[in-house]
C-alpha positions as CSV (number, residue, x, y, z in Angstrom):
1,M,5.9,20.4,-13.5
2,N,8.8,17.9,-14.0
3,L,8.0,14.8,-12.0
4,S,10.6,12.5,-13.5
5,N,12.8,12.7,-10.4
6,K,10.0,12.4,-7.8
7,V,9.5,9.2,-5.7
8,I,6.2,8.5,-4.0
9,C,6.7,7.4,-0.5
10,T,3.8,5.4,0.9
11,V,3.9,4.8,4.7
12,A,2.0,1.8,6.1
13,C,2.1,2.5,9.8
14,T,0.0,-0.2,11.3
15,G,-0.9,-3.2,9.1
16,A,-2.8,-6.2,10.2
17,W,-0.3,-8.3,12.2
18,P,2.4,-6.6,14.4
19,S,1.3,-6.3,18.0
20,K,2.5,-4.4,21.0
21,A,4.2,-7.6,22.1
22,D,6.2,-7.5,18.9
23,T,7.1,-3.8,19.3
24,P,5.8,-1.2,21.7
25,Y,6.1,1.5,19.0
26,I,3.3,0.1,16.7
27,P,0.3,2.5,16.5
28,L,-3.0,0.6,16.9
29,T,-5.8,2.9,18.0
30,P,-7.3,5.5,15.6
31,Q,-5.7,8.3,17.6
32,E,-2.3,6.6,17.7
33,E,-2.3,5.9,14.0
34,A,-3.6,9.3,13.0
35,D,-0.8,11.0,15.1
36,E,1.8,8.7,13.5
37,V,0.5,9.4,10.0
38,V,0.6,13.2,10.6
39,R,4.2,12.9,11.8
40,C,5.1,11.0,8.7
41,W,3.4,13.6,6.5
42,E,5.3,16.3,8.2
43,A,8.5,14.3,7.5
44,G,7.5,14.2,3.8
45,A,5.5,11.0,3.2
46,S,3.2,11.2,0.2
47,I,0.6,8.5,0.9
48,A,-0.7,6.8,4.0
49,H,-1.9,3.2,3.6
50,I,-4.4,2.6,6.4
51,H,-5.4,-0.6,8.3
52,V,-7.3,-0.5,11.6
53,R,-7.5,-2.8,14.6
54,N,-10.3,-3.7,17.0
55,D,-10.3,-2.9,20.7
56,E,-8.2,-6.1,21.3
57,G,-5.6,-4.9,18.8
58,K,-6.5,-7.5,16.2
59,A,-6.9,-7.1,12.4
60,S,-10.3,-5.6,11.6
61,M,-12.4,-4.0,9.0
62,D,-14.5,-2.1,11.6
63,F,-16.0,0.8,9.7
64,D,-16.2,3.1,12.7
65,K,-12.5,2.6,13.3
66,F,-11.7,3.6,9.7
67,A,-14.1,6.6,9.9
68,E,-12.4,7.9,13.0
69,T,-8.9,7.3,11.7
70,V,-9.6,9.1,8.4
71,R,-11.4,12.0,10.2
72,L,-8.5,12.5,12.5
73,I,-6.0,12.4,9.6
74,R,-7.9,14.7,7.3
75,A,-8.3,17.3,10.0
76,R,-4.6,17.8,10.2
77,A,-2.9,16.6,7.1
78,D,-3.2,16.7,3.3
79,I,-1.6,13.3,2.8
80,V,-3.1,11.0,0.2
81,I,-5.2,8.3,1.9
82,N,-5.1,4.7,0.8
83,L,-7.6,2.4,2.6
84,T,-7.1,-1.4,2.7
85,T,-9.8,-3.8,1.5
86,S,-8.1,-6.7,3.3
87,G,-8.0,-6.0,7.0
88,G,-9.0,-9.5,8.0
89,L,-9.9,-13.0,6.9
90,G,-13.3,-14.5,6.2
91,L,-15.1,-11.2,5.8
92,T,-18.0,-10.5,3.5
93,D,-17.4,-8.5,0.3
94,E,-19.6,-5.7,1.7
95,I,-17.6,-5.3,4.8
96,R,-14.4,-5.2,2.9
97,M,-15.7,-2.5,0.5
98,K,-17.7,-0.3,2.8
99,P,-14.7,1.9,4.0
100,F,-13.8,3.1,0.6
101,Q,-17.4,3.3,-0.6
102,E,-18.4,5.5,2.4
103,L,-15.2,7.5,3.1
104,R,-14.0,8.0,-0.4
105,P,-10.2,7.9,-0.1
106,E,-8.2,8.6,-3.2
107,I,-6.8,5.1,-3.3
108,C,-7.8,1.6,-2.0
109,S,-6.0,-1.7,-2.2
110,F,-6.9,-4.2,-4.8
111,D,-5.2,-7.5,-3.9
112,A,-5.2,-9.1,-7.3
113,G,-5.7,-12.8,-6.4
114,T,-6.0,-15.6,-3.8
115,M,-3.0,-17.1,-2.2
116,N,-2.0,-19.5,0.6
117,W,-0.9,-17.2,3.5
118,A,1.9,-18.6,5.7
119,H,1.0,-22.1,4.5
120,S,-1.8,-22.1,7.1
121,T,-4.7,-20.0,5.9
122,I,-6.2,-18.7,2.7
123,F,-6.0,-15.0,1.7
124,E,-9.1,-15.1,-0.4
125,N,-9.7,-12.6,-3.3
126,S,-12.2,-14.5,-5.4
127,P,-13.1,-13.7,-9.0
128,R,-16.5,-12.6,-7.7
129,F,-15.0,-10.2,-5.2
130,L,-12.4,-8.8,-7.7
131,E,-15.1,-8.0,-10.3
132,K,-17.2,-6.3,-7.6
133,L,-14.2,-4.3,-6.5
134,A,-13.4,-3.2,-10.0
135,I,-17.0,-2.0,-10.5
136,E,-17.3,-0.3,-7.2
137,T,-14.0,1.5,-7.2
138,A,-14.9,3.0,-10.6
139,A,-18.4,4.0,-9.4
140,C,-16.8,5.7,-6.3
141,G,-14.0,7.4,-8.2
142,V,-11.4,5.6,-6.0
143,K,-8.3,4.4,-7.8
144,P,-7.3,0.8,-7.0
145,E,-3.7,0.0,-6.2
146,Y,-3.0,-3.4,-7.6
147,E,-1.2,-5.3,-4.9
148,I,0.8,-8.1,-6.6
149,F,2.2,-11.0,-4.5
150,D,3.0,-13.2,-7.5
151,A,3.0,-13.1,-11.3
152,G,-0.4,-14.7,-11.8
153,M,-2.0,-11.7,-10.2
154,I,-0.7,-9.5,-13.0
155,Y,-2.5,-11.6,-15.5
156,N,-5.7,-11.3,-13.5
157,I,-5.4,-7.5,-13.9
158,G,-5.0,-8.0,-17.6
159,Y,-8.1,-10.1,-17.8
160,Y,-10.3,-7.4,-16.1
161,R,-8.8,-4.8,-18.3
162,R,-9.8,-6.8,-21.4
163,K,-13.3,-7.0,-19.9
164,G,-13.4,-3.2,-19.7
165,L,-13.7,-3.2,-16.0
166,L,-10.4,-1.5,-15.3
167,Q,-9.9,1.4,-17.7
168,H,-7.6,3.8,-15.9
169,R,-3.8,4.0,-16.0
170,P,-2.8,1.1,-13.7
171,H,-0.7,1.4,-10.6
172,F,1.0,-1.7,-9.3
173,Q,2.4,-2.4,-5.8
174,F,4.8,-5.4,-5.8
175,V,4.5,-7.0,-2.3
176,L,7.5,-9.3,-1.9
177,G,8.3,-11.5,1.0
178,A,4.8,-12.4,2.2
179,P,4.7,-16.0,3.4
180,G,3.2,-17.9,0.5
181,G,4.0,-15.2,-2.1
182,M,7.2,-14.5,-4.1
183,T,10.3,-13.9,-2.0
184,A,11.8,-10.4,-1.5
185,E,14.6,-10.7,-4.1
186,V,15.6,-8.2,-6.7
187,R,15.3,-10.8,-9.5
188,N,11.7,-11.3,-8.6
189,L,11.0,-7.6,-8.6
190,M,12.5,-7.3,-12.1
191,F,10.5,-10.3,-13.3
192,L,7.3,-8.8,-12.1
193,L,8.1,-5.5,-13.7
194,E,8.8,-7.1,-17.1
195,T,5.5,-9.1,-16.7
196,C,3.6,-5.9,-16.2
197,R,5.1,-4.5,-19.4
198,E,4.1,-7.7,-21.2
199,V,0.5,-7.6,-19.9
200,V,-0.4,-3.9,-19.9
201,G,2.2,-2.2,-22.0
202,D,4.5,0.6,-20.8
203,D,1.8,3.1,-19.5
204,F,1.7,2.2,-15.8
205,T,3.2,3.3,-12.5
206,W,4.6,1.0,-9.9
207,G,6.2,0.7,-6.5
208,G,7.4,-2.0,-4.3
209,L,8.1,-3.3,-0.8
210,G,9.9,-6.1,0.9
211,I,8.6,-7.6,4.0
212,G,11.0,-8.1,6.9
213,K,14.7,-8.5,6.0
214,G,13.9,-7.8,2.4
215,H,12.7,-4.4,3.2
216,L,15.8,-2.4,2.4
217,P,17.1,-4.3,-0.6
218,I,13.7,-4.0,-2.4
219,Q,13.6,-0.3,-1.5
220,L,17.0,0.3,-3.0
221,A,16.1,-1.6,-6.1
222,C,12.9,0.4,-6.6
223,L,14.9,3.6,-6.4
224,A,17.4,2.3,-8.9
225,L,14.8,1.1,-11.3
226,G,12.6,4.2,-11.3
227,G,9.8,2.9,-9.1
228,H,8.1,4.2,-5.9
229,V,8.5,2.8,-2.4
230,R,6.4,1.7,0.5
231,V,7.8,1.7,4.0
232,G,6.4,1.2,7.5
233,M,5.8,-1.1,10.4
234,E,3.1,-3.1,8.5
235,D,6.0,-4.6,6.5
236,N,9.0,-4.4,8.9
237,I,9.3,-3.3,12.5
238,F,13.1,-3.2,12.5
239,Y,15.1,-0.2,11.3
240,R,18.1,-2.5,11.0
241,K,18.9,-6.0,12.2
242,G,18.2,-6.2,15.9
243,Q,17.1,-2.6,16.2
244,L,13.4,-1.8,16.5
245,A,12.2,1.3,14.7
246,K,10.9,3.7,17.3
247,S,8.6,5.5,14.8
248,N,7.5,5.1,11.2
249,V,9.1,8.5,10.7
250,E,12.5,6.9,10.8
251,F,11.6,4.9,7.6
252,V,10.3,8.0,5.8
253,E,13.5,10.0,6.7
254,R,15.6,7.2,5.3
255,V,13.8,7.2,2.0
256,K,14.4,10.9,1.7
257,R,18.2,10.4,2.3
258,L,18.4,7.5,-0.1
259,A,16.5,9.3,-2.8
260,A,18.7,12.3,-2.4
261,E,21.8,10.1,-3.0
262,V,20.5,9.3,-6.5
263,D,19.3,12.8,-7.3
264,K,15.7,12.2,-6.5
265,E,13.2,13.7,-4.2
266,V,10.2,12.4,-2.3
267,A,7.0,13.5,-3.9
268,T,4.6,15.8,-2.1
269,P,1.0,14.6,-1.8
270,D,0.0,16.9,-4.6
271,E,2.8,15.6,-6.8
272,A,1.8,12.0,-6.0
273,R,-1.8,12.9,-7.1
274,E,-0.5,14.1,-10.4
275,I,1.8,11.1,-11.0
276,L,-1.0,8.7,-10.2
277,Q,-3.8,10.7,-11.9
278,L,-5.9,10.7,-8.7
279,K,-9.3,12.2,-8.3
280,R,-9.2,14.3,-5.3
281,Q,-12.2,13.6,-3.1
282,A,-14.3,16.2,-1.3
């Protein structure tokens, strides 16, 4: 199978922060999120990146919410599931890891370092936690997606690879535009991509996203540079300036159109599994 012209489209429908006050279209409950993921899968999305909310609509790592969301998605769609390990602040390592340990998605997020978030709080990913996460993802057969907010996080991945804790082909997700991280500019994307080549060589896969107004420029750059893309209301609630997206499906449909303009196609879930060398879970 020739996968050279395939683009993985990850959809992040919910995230940790947008609320119904920000947009009435954000899916928050397990049923709402599952329904939205299924619609995105039907539209062609390859991967669903899952966050959950508590009953008040706040960021959460509530295991029961994850279990219900995953059950509802798996009953209706064959989309690749990627569970977050960072759905809240100040949580124990065990709470953050339990969803992927118990539910065995094919991918989970691996936020590769600590950063100041919005200059008001700390997004903590301590060396202790990252080492545990490397060990546990390997034990569970779940592939970590290295979420990179600045260049130092790539060197953290290099360190754990040298220690022998991360032995698979790496997949990087460049997260640009987070408050406290690198800005969503194409020059930063290119710098991170070159840093990955310096640290791990040429054998890796990668994708990117831009938060807010950087959403579309980074998406276009990823397509031009041969990367994969992430879209969705976790990162951006506007389809264009001043116009709220009414569904995450709108973002997926746009990726399909843009990819077609450069003679590429959005990967099916099975094609994404092959590209990322995923272990399909039972």
